Structures are given as C-alpha cells and as structure tokens.
KOLTI-616638 format. One record per atom (N, C-alpha, C, O): atom name; residue in one letter; residue number from 1; x, y, z. Coordinates in Angstrom, 3 decimals. Atoms other than C-alpha are relative to their C-alpha. Example, Ala and Ser with C-alpha at 12.3 -4.5 7.8 and 13.67 -1.06 7.14 Angstrom:
<pts>
@a=N r=A k=1 east=0.890 north=-1.190 up=0.000 .
@a=CA r=A k=1 east=12.300 north=-4.500 up=7.800 .
@a=C r=A k=1 east=0.900 north=1.200 up=0.000 .
@a=O r=A k=1 east=1.936 north=1.181 up=0.665 .
@a=N r=S k=2 east=-0.820 north=-1.190 up=-0.060 .
@a=CA r=S k=2 east=13.670 north=-1.060 up=7.140 .
@a=C r=S k=2 east=-0.770 north=1.090 up=0.730 .
@a=O r=S k=2 east=-0.261 north=2.198 up=0.899 .
</pts>
This chain:
<pts>
@a=N r=T k=1 east=0.307 north=-1.353 up=0.444 .
@a=CA r=T k=1 east=-0.637 north=1.404 up=8.144 .
@a=C r=T k=1 east=1.173 north=0.524 up=-0.814 .
@a=O r=T k=1 east=2.327 north=0.403 up=-0.403 .
@a=N r=I k=2 east=-1.054 north=-0.574 up=0.838 .
@a=CA r=I k=2 east=1.292 north=3.082 up=5.344 .
@a=C r=I k=2 east=-0.356 north=1.435 up=-0.382 .
@a=O r=I k=2 east=-1.528 north=1.811 up=-0.406 .
@a=N r=K k=3 east=0.195 north=-1.360 up=0.489 .
@a=CA r=K k=3 east=1.758 north=6.663 up=4.177 .
@a=C r=K k=3 east=0.170 north=-0.024 up=-1.515 .
@a=O r=K k=3 east=1.200 north=-0.465 up=-2.025 .
@a=N r=V k=4 east=0.012 north=0.049 up=1.468 .
@a=CA r=V k=4 east=0.917 north=7.058 up=0.493 .
@a=C r=V k=4 east=0.766 north=1.197 up=-0.566 .
@a=O r=V k=4 east=0.562 north=2.334 up=-0.140 .
@a=N r=H k=5 east=-0.744 north=-1.072 up=0.670 .
@a=CA r=H k=5 east=3.309 north=9.058 up=-1.708 .
@a=C r=H k=5 east=-0.479 north=0.204 up=-1.433 .
@a=O r=H k=5 east=-0.321 north=1.291 up=-1.990 .
@a=N r=N k=6 east=0.603 north=-0.057 up=1.331 .
@a=CA r=N k=6 east=1.655 north=8.302 up=-5.063 .
@a=C r=N k=6 east=-1.373 north=-0.652 up=0.101 .
@a=O r=N k=6 east=-1.763 north=-1.094 up=1.181 .
@a=N r=T k=7 east=1.336 north=0.587 up=-0.022 .
@a=CA r=T k=7 east=-1.775 north=6.996 up=-6.016 .
@a=C r=T k=7 east=0.050 north=-1.520 up=0.116 .
@a=O r=T k=7 east=0.835 north=-2.179 up=-0.566 .
@a=N r=L k=8 east=0.200 north=1.441 up=-0.117 .
@a=CA r=L k=8 east=-2.767 north=3.488 up=-4.914 .
@a=C r=L k=8 east=-1.467 north=-0.289 up=-0.204 .
@a=O r=L k=8 east=-2.324 north=0.485 up=0.224 .
@a=N r=K k=9 east=1.386 north=0.374 up=0.256 .
@a=CA r=K k=9 east=-5.917 north=1.711 up=-6.027 .
@a=C r=K k=9 east=-0.255 north=-1.420 up=0.477 .
@a=O r=K k=9 east=0.629 north=-2.275 up=0.419 .
@a=N r=A k=10 east=0.392 north=1.352 up=-0.380 .
@a=CA r=A k=10 east=-7.782 north=-1.305 up=-4.698 .
@a=C r=A k=10 east=0.077 north=-0.901 up=-1.217 .
@a=O r=A k=10 east=-0.141 north=-0.445 up=-2.340 .
@a=N r=N k=11 east=-0.156 north=1.019 up=1.048 .
@a=CA r=N k=11 east=-7.246 north=-4.473 up=-6.762 .
@a=C r=N k=11 east=1.232 north=0.214 up=-0.871 .
@a=O r=N k=11 east=1.347 north=-0.396 up=-1.934 .
@a=N r=E k=12 east=-1.220 north=-0.275 up=0.754 .
@a=CA r=E k=12 east=-3.884 north=-3.139 up=-7.960 .
@a=C r=E k=12 east=1.106 north=-0.957 up=0.444 .
@a=O r=E k=12 east=1.231 north=-1.267 up=1.629 .
@a=N r=Q k=13 east=-1.153 north=0.837 up=-0.303 .
@a=CA r=Q k=13 east=-0.824 north=-5.398 up=-8.172 .
@a=C r=Q k=13 east=1.101 north=0.876 up=0.595 .
@a=O r=Q k=13 east=1.394 north=1.953 up=0.075 .
@a=N r=I k=14 east=-1.084 north=-0.753 up=-0.631 .
@a=CA r=I k=14 east=1.968 north=-4.236 up=-5.856 .
@a=C r=I k=14 east=1.164 north=-0.931 up=0.311 .
@a=O r=I k=14 east=1.027 north=-2.154 up=0.323 .
@a=N r=E k=15 east=-1.179 north=0.705 up=-0.490 .
@a=CA r=E k=15 east=5.447 north=-5.260 up=-4.805 .
@a=C r=E k=15 east=0.439 north=0.704 up=1.277 .
@a=O r=E k=15 east=0.443 north=1.933 up=1.349 .
@a=N r=V k=16 east=-0.464 north=-0.550 up=-1.268 .
@a=CA r=V k=16 east=6.715 north=-4.787 up=-1.265 .
@a=C r=V k=16 east=1.479 north=-0.348 up=0.123 .
@a=O r=V k=16 east=1.853 north=-1.517 up=0.220 .
@a=N r=V k=17 east=-1.439 north=0.179 up=-0.148 .
@a=CA r=V k=17 east=10.466 north=-4.272 up=-1.000 .
@a=C r=V k=17 east=0.280 north=0.050 up=1.496 .
@a=O r=V k=17 east=0.153 north=1.093 up=2.137 .
@a=N r=R k=18 east=-0.202 north=0.130 up=-1.440 .
@a=CA r=R k=18 east=11.334 north=-5.512 up=2.479 .
@a=C r=R k=18 east=1.488 north=-0.076 up=0.307 .
@a=O r=R k=18 east=2.230 north=-0.748 up=-0.409 .
@a=N r=P k=19 east=-1.428 north=0.044 up=-0.343 .
@a=CA r=P k=19 east=14.699 north=-4.951 up=4.187 .
@a=C r=P k=19 east=0.458 north=-1.430 up=0.292 .
@a=O r=P k=19 east=-0.136 north=-2.122 up=1.119 .
@a=N r=F k=20 east=-0.655 north=1.288 up=-0.224 .
@a=CA r=F k=20 east=16.858 north=-8.099 up=4.026 .
@a=C r=F k=20 east=-0.888 north=-1.213 up=-0.320 .
@a=O r=F k=20 east=-0.567 north=-2.333 up=0.080 .
@a=N r=L k=21 east=0.907 north=1.082 up=0.372 .
@a=CA r=L k=21 east=13.962 north=-10.181 up=2.625 .
@a=C r=L k=21 east=-0.308 north=0.094 up=-1.494 .
@a=O r=L k=21 east=-0.125 north=1.154 up=-2.092 .
@a=N r=P k=22 east=0.366 north=-0.073 up=1.422 .
@a=CA r=P k=22 east=12.827 north=-11.098 up=-0.897 .
@a=C r=P k=22 east=-1.178 north=0.941 up=-0.235 .
@a=O r=P k=22 east=-1.981 north=1.189 up=0.665 .
@a=N r=V k=23 east=1.117 north=-0.862 up=0.387 .
@a=CA r=V k=23 east=10.441 north=-8.780 up=-2.731 .
@a=C r=V k=23 east=-1.274 north=-0.827 up=0.040 .
@a=O r=V k=23 east=-1.321 north=-1.941 up=-0.481 .
@a=N r=L k=24 east=1.295 north=0.674 up=-0.129 .
@a=CA r=L k=24 east=6.840 north=-9.726 up=-1.940 .
@a=C r=L k=24 east=-0.944 north=0.546 up=-1.062 .
@a=O r=L k=24 east=-1.163 north=1.755 up=-1.137 .
@a=N r=K k=25 east=0.960 north=-0.417 up=1.026 .
@a=CA r=K k=25 east=4.381 north=-9.642 up=-4.844 .
@a=C r=K k=25 east=-1.396 north=-0.380 up=0.490 .
@a=O r=K k=25 east=-1.641 north=-1.523 up=0.875 .
@a=N r=T k=26 east=1.346 north=0.230 up=-0.507 .
@a=CA r=T k=26 east=0.725 north=-9.273 up=-3.869 .
@a=C r=T k=26 east=-0.978 north=0.953 up=-0.675 .
@a=O r=T k=26 east=-0.601 north=1.704 up=-1.575 .
@a=N r=K k=27 east=1.046 north=-0.853 up=0.554 .
@a=CA r=K k=27 east=-2.537 north=-7.499 up=-4.667 .
@a=C r=K k=27 east=-0.708 north=0.702 up=1.146 .
@a=O r=K k=27 east=-0.960 north=0.095 up=2.187 .
@a=N r=I k=28 east=0.752 north=-0.740 up=-1.013 .
@a=CA r=I k=28 east=-4.321 north=-4.774 up=-2.691 .
@a=C r=I k=28 east=-1.451 north=-0.464 up=-0.076 .
@a=O r=I k=28 east=-2.141 north=-0.203 up=-1.062 .
@a=N r=K k=29 east=1.376 north=0.490 up=-0.003 .
@a=CA r=K k=29 east=-7.599 north=-6.401 up=-1.742 .
@a=C r=K k=29 east=-0.948 north=1.001 up=0.653 .
@a=O r=K k=29 east=-2.091 north=1.157 up=0.225 .
@a=N r=K k=30 east=0.856 north=-0.919 up=-0.745 .
@a=CA r=K k=30 east=-8.915 north=-3.804 up=0.698 .
@a=C r=K k=30 east=0.856 north=1.091 up=0.621 .
@a=O r=K k=30 east=1.888 north=0.802 up=1.227 .
@a=N r=M k=31 east=-0.688 north=-1.137 up=-0.609 .
@a=CA r=M k=31 east=-7.799 north=-0.302 up=1.780 .
@a=C r=M k=31 east=-0.964 north=0.746 up=0.889 .
@a=O r=M k=31 east=-2.134 north=0.926 up=0.548 .
@a=N r=I k=32 east=0.814 north=-0.755 up=-0.946 .
@a=CA r=I k=32 east=-9.081 north=1.631 up=4.756 .
@a=C r=I k=32 east=0.717 north=1.301 up=0.320 .
@a=O r=I k=32 east=1.909 north=1.293 up=0.630 .
@a=N r=D k=33 east=-0.576 north=-1.291 up=-0.365 .
@a=CA r=D k=33 east=-8.502 north=5.341 up=5.370 .
@a=C r=D k=33 east=0.313 north=-0.028 up=1.496 .
@a=O r=D k=33 east=-0.564 north=-0.321 up=2.308 .
@a=N r=A k=34 east=-0.421 north=0.083 up=-1.399 .
@a=CA r=A k=34 east=-6.524 north=5.534 up=8.631 .
@a=C r=A k=34 east=-0.731 north=0.999 up=0.898 .
@a=O r=A k=34 east=-0.925 north=0.726 up=2.083 .
@a=N r=K k=35 east=0.699 north=-1.011 up=-0.812 .
@a=CA r=K k=35 east=-8.361 north=8.690 up=9.802 .
@a=C r=K k=35 east=-1.475 north=-0.330 up=0.191 .
@a=O r=K k=35 east=-1.981 north=-0.321 up=1.313 .
@a=N r=T k=36 east=1.456 north=0.173 up=-0.058 .
@a=CA r=T k=36 east=-11.971 north=7.898 up=8.955 .
@a=C r=T k=36 east=-0.422 north=-1.442 up=0.257 .
@a=O r=T k=36 east=-1.568 north=-1.700 up=0.625 .
@a=N r=K k=37 east=0.271 north=1.441 up=-0.138 .
@a=CA r=K k=37 east=-11.732 north=4.066 up=9.156 .
@a=C r=K k=37 east=-1.009 north=-0.505 up=-1.028 .
@a=O r=K k=37 east=-1.603 north=-1.567 up=-0.842 .
@a=N r=E k=38 east=0.907 north=0.407 up=1.072 .
@a=CA r=E k=38 east=-13.846 north=3.907 up=5.969 .
@a=C r=E k=38 east=0.785 north=-0.693 up=-1.102 .
@a=O r=E k=38 east=1.929 north=-0.338 up=-1.386 .
@a=N r=E k=39 east=-0.629 north=0.681 up=1.114 .
@a=CA r=E k=39 east=-13.070 north=1.527 up=3.129 .
@a=C r=E k=39 east=0.032 north=0.945 up=-1.203 .
@a=O r=E k=39 east=-0.947 north=1.633 up=-1.492 .
@a=N r=I k=40 east=-0.167 north=-0.868 up=1.165 .
@a=CA r=I k=40 east=-11.734 north=3.363 up=0.069 .
@a=C r=I k=40 east=0.526 north=-0.830 up=-1.170 .
@a=O r=I k=40 east=1.099 north=-1.902 up=-0.972 .
@a=N r=S k=41 east=-0.486 north=0.716 up=1.177 .
@a=CA r=S k=41 east=-10.919 north=2.316 up=-3.487 .
@a=C r=S k=41 east=1.244 north=0.651 up=-0.595 .
@a=O r=S k=41 east=1.900 north=0.074 up=-1.463 .
@a=N r=E k=42 east=-1.157 north=-0.734 up=0.530 .
@a=CA r=E k=42 east=-8.193 north=4.919 up=-4.138 .
@a=C r=E k=42 east=0.569 north=0.883 up=1.091 .
@a=O r=E k=42 east=-0.178 north=1.506 up=1.846 .
@a=N r=A k=43 east=-0.678 north=-0.858 up=-0.979 .
@a=CA r=A k=43 east=-5.609 north=6.716 up=-1.982 .
@a=C r=A k=43 east=1.027 north=0.852 up=-0.729 .
@a=O r=A k=43 east=1.628 north=0.414 up=-1.710 .
@a=N r=H k=44 east=-0.890 north=-0.946 up=0.667 .
@a=CA r=H k=44 east=-3.496 north=9.730 up=-2.895 .
@a=C r=H k=44 east=1.093 north=0.503 up=0.942 .
@a=O r=H k=44 east=0.881 north=0.654 up=2.145 .
@a=N r=G k=45 east=-1.102 north=-0.591 up=-0.740 .
@a=CA r=G k=45 east=-0.137 north=11.078 up=-1.790 .
@a=C r=G k=45 east=0.006 north=1.495 up=-0.234 .
@a=O r=G k=45 east=-1.046 north=2.105 up=-0.425 .
@a=N r=G k=46 east=-0.102 north=-1.446 up=0.196 .
@a=CA r=G k=46 east=1.144 north=14.605 up=-2.205 .
@a=C r=G k=46 east=-0.420 north=0.736 up=1.255 .
@a=O r=G k=46 east=-1.112 north=0.175 up=2.105 .
@a=N r=G k=47 east=0.330 north=-0.753 up=-1.216 .
@a=CA r=G k=47 east=0.803 north=17.334 up=0.389 .
@a=C r=G k=47 east=0.538 north=-0.741 up=1.205 .
@a=O r=G k=47 east=1.736 north=-1.009 up=1.296 .
@a=N r=G k=48 east=-0.405 north=0.773 up=-1.174 .
@a=CA r=G k=48 east=0.861 north=15.491 up=3.692 .
@a=C r=G k=48 east=-0.019 north=-1.494 up=-0.257 .
@a=O r=G k=48 east=0.518 north=-2.266 up=0.537 .
@a=N r=G k=49 east=0.100 north=1.420 up=0.305 .
@a=CA r=G k=49 east=0.131 north=12.160 up=2.032 .
@a=C r=G k=49 east=-1.071 north=-0.668 up=0.850 .
@a=O r=G k=49 east=-1.106 north=-0.484 up=2.066 .
@a=N r=Q k=50 east=1.076 north=0.700 up=-0.687 .
@a=CA r=Q k=50 east=-2.864 north=10.037 up=2.950 .
@a=C r=Q k=50 east=0.559 north=-1.269 up=0.647 .
@a=O r=Q k=50 east=1.389 north=-1.952 up=0.046 .
@a=N r=S k=51 east=-0.385 north=1.239 up=-0.662 .
@a=CA r=S k=51 east=-2.359 north=7.213 up=5.459 .
@a=C r=S k=51 east=-1.130 north=-1.004 up=-0.143 .
@a=O r=S k=51 east=-2.299 north=-0.679 up=0.064 .
@a=N r=V k=52 east=1.001 north=1.044 up=0.209 .
@a=CA r=V k=52 east=-4.124 north=3.940 up=4.751 .
@a=C r=V k=52 east=0.423 north=-1.280 up=0.702 .
@a=O r=V k=52 east=1.598 north=-1.500 up=0.994 .
@a=N r=I k=53 east=-0.229 north=1.332 up=-0.537 .
@a=CA r=I k=53 east=-4.455 north=0.505 up=6.248 .
@a=C r=I k=53 east=-0.286 north=-0.970 up=-1.136 .
@a=O r=I k=53 east=-1.356 north=-0.926 up=-1.742 .
@a=N r=I k=54 east=0.171 north=1.008 up=1.040 .
@a=CA r=I k=54 east=-3.964 north=-2.337 up=3.789 .
@a=C r=I k=54 east=-0.019 north=-1.360 up=0.690 .
@a=O r=I k=54 east=0.941 north=-1.744 up=1.359 .
@a=N r=E k=55 east=0.106 north=1.320 up=-0.602 .
@a=CA r=E k=55 east=-5.178 north=-5.729 up=4.913 .
@a=C r=E k=55 east=0.695 north=-1.013 up=-0.891 .
@a=O r=E k=55 east=0.460 north=-1.055 up=-2.098 .
@a=N r=T k=56 east=-0.775 north=0.983 up=0.745 .
@a=CA r=T k=56 east=-2.852 north=-8.540 up=3.873 .
@a=C r=T k=56 east=0.281 north=-1.208 up=0.887 .
@a=O r=T k=56 east=0.216 north=-1.122 up=2.113 .
@a=N r=E k=57 east=-0.339 north=1.206 up=-0.747 .
@a=CA r=E k=57 east=-1.925 north=-12.063 up=4.879 .
@a=C r=E k=57 east=1.456 north=0.029 up=0.455 .
@a=O r=E k=57 east=1.822 north=-0.677 up=1.395 .
@a=N r=D k=58 east=-1.428 north=-0.066 up=-0.308 .
@a=CA r=D k=58 east=1.783 north=-11.169 up=4.993 .
@a=C r=D k=58 east=0.311 north=1.214 up=0.857 .
@a=O r=D k=58 east=-0.338 north=2.253 up=0.737 .
@a=N r=S k=59 east=-0.428 north=-1.154 up=-0.791 .
@a=CA r=S k=59 east=3.514 north=-8.936 up=7.502 .
@a=C r=S k=59 east=1.132 north=0.709 up=-0.735 .
@a=O r=S k=59 east=1.935 north=0.080 up=-1.425 .
@a=N r=W k=60 east=-1.027 north=-0.815 up=0.638 .
@a=CA r=W k=60 east=5.721 north=-6.103 up=6.289 .
@a=C r=W k=60 east=0.823 north=0.649 up=1.104 .
@a=O r=W k=60 east=0.261 north=1.335 up=1.958 .
@a=N r=P k=61 east=-0.821 north=-0.636 up=-1.020 .
@a=CA r=P k=61 east=8.680 north=-5.015 up=8.418 .
@a=C r=P k=61 east=0.005 north=1.525 up=-0.157 .
@a=O r=P k=61 east=-0.245 north=2.054 up=-1.240 .
@a=N r=V k=62 east=-0.151 north=-1.451 up=0.031 .
@a=CA r=V k=62 east=9.120 north=-1.363 up=9.312 .
@a=C r=V k=62 east=1.065 north=0.350 up=-1.037 .
@a=O r=V k=62 east=2.056 north=-0.367 up=-1.178 .
@a=N r=M k=63 east=-0.889 north=-0.508 up=1.048 .
@a=CA r=M k=63 east=10.873 north=0.583 up=6.510 .
@a=C r=M k=63 east=-0.129 north=-0.769 up=-1.314 .
@a=O r=M k=63 east=0.725 north=-0.637 up=-2.190 .
@a=N r=S k=64 east=0.269 north=0.629 up=1.298 .
@a=CA r=S k=64 east=9.435 north=-1.603 up=3.752 .
@a=C r=S k=64 east=-0.499 north=1.071 up=-0.956 .
@a=O r=S k=64 east=-1.075 north=2.073 up=-0.533 .
@a=N r=V k=65 east=0.446 north=-0.939 up=1.026 .
@a=CA r=V k=65 east=8.713 north=0.192 up=0.483 .
@a=C r=V k=65 east=-0.985 north=-0.720 up=-0.912 .
@a=O r=V k=65 east=-0.697 north=-1.802 up=-1.423 .
@a=N r=L k=66 east=1.027 north=0.567 up=0.859 .
@a=CA r=L k=66 east=5.562 north=-0.496 up=-1.483 .
@a=C r=L k=66 east=0.070 north=0.698 up=-1.347 .
@a=O r=L k=66 east=0.179 north=1.923 up=-1.411 .
@a=N r=R k=67 east=0.001 north=-0.600 up=1.338 .
@a=CA r=R k=67 east=5.570 north=0.037 up=-5.233 .
@a=C r=R k=67 east=-1.049 north=-0.699 up=-0.858 .
@a=O r=R k=67 east=-1.298 north=-1.898 up=-0.734 .
@a=N r=R k=68 east=0.985 north=0.555 up=0.929 .
@a=CA r=R k=68 east=2.933 north=-0.415 up=-7.892 .
@a=C r=R k=68 east=0.711 north=-0.817 up=-1.058 .
@a=O r=R k=68 east=1.801 north=-0.460 up=-1.505 .
@a=N r=K k=69 east=-0.538 north=0.783 up=1.107 .
@a=CA r=K k=69 east=3.568 north=-3.101 up=-10.452 .
@a=C r=K k=69 east=-0.637 north=0.517 up=-1.270 .
@a=O r=K k=69 east=-1.830 north=0.323 up=-1.502 .
@a=N r=I k=70 east=0.494 north=-0.614 up=1.222 .
@a=CA r=I k=70 east=3.227 north=-1.315 up=-13.758 .
@a=C r=I k=70 east=0.189 north=-0.971 up=-1.158 .
@a=O r=I k=70 east=1.289 north=-1.477 up=-1.384 .
@a=N r=T k=71 east=-0.080 north=0.861 up=1.175 .
@a=CA r=T k=71 east=2.423 north=-3.399 up=-16.816 .
@a=C r=T k=71 east=-0.046 north=0.873 up=-1.245 .
@a=O r=T k=71 east=-0.811 north=1.835 up=-1.311 .
@a=N r=H k=72 east=-0.062 north=-0.785 up=1.241 .
@a=CA r=H k=72 east=3.244 north=-2.075 up=-20.266 .
@a=C r=H k=72 east=-0.682 north=-0.718 up=-1.118 .
@a=O r=H k=72 east=-0.731 north=-0.211 up=-2.239 .
</pts>
C-alpha cells in the first residue's frame, strides 16, 4: 500500500528508489483503491492523498519512494 502524492496511472512506467538497494524499474499493472478495494486506472495525490495497493512481483522496503518515469 502506498500513499499517492502526484498522479499515478495504470500501465505507467515507474522507478522505485529503495533504501540501500538499486533502483527498481517496473510497470504498474494493476492498482486498487485501498479504501474501496476497487480496481482503478488512475490515482491522485493532493489533499490527504489517495492510498492505493499496487500489485507487483517485487517487494518494496518501507520508506521506498516511487517515481514516474517521464519520457521526453
């Protein structure tokens, strides 16, 4: 479960900055709203920030930072 600070979208490339580990590059395959348990395609931060569950094959240690991979 993560707290969103900016917009995240399903099928978006992300990087997970993990403490004391290499940066993990992956893709958001499925997001679930932590409150409603419904699958969503977009999550938003701001205000209190939406909490989502992202299903992944890799584990992320506590205090990891997720960032979108922006292509120019």
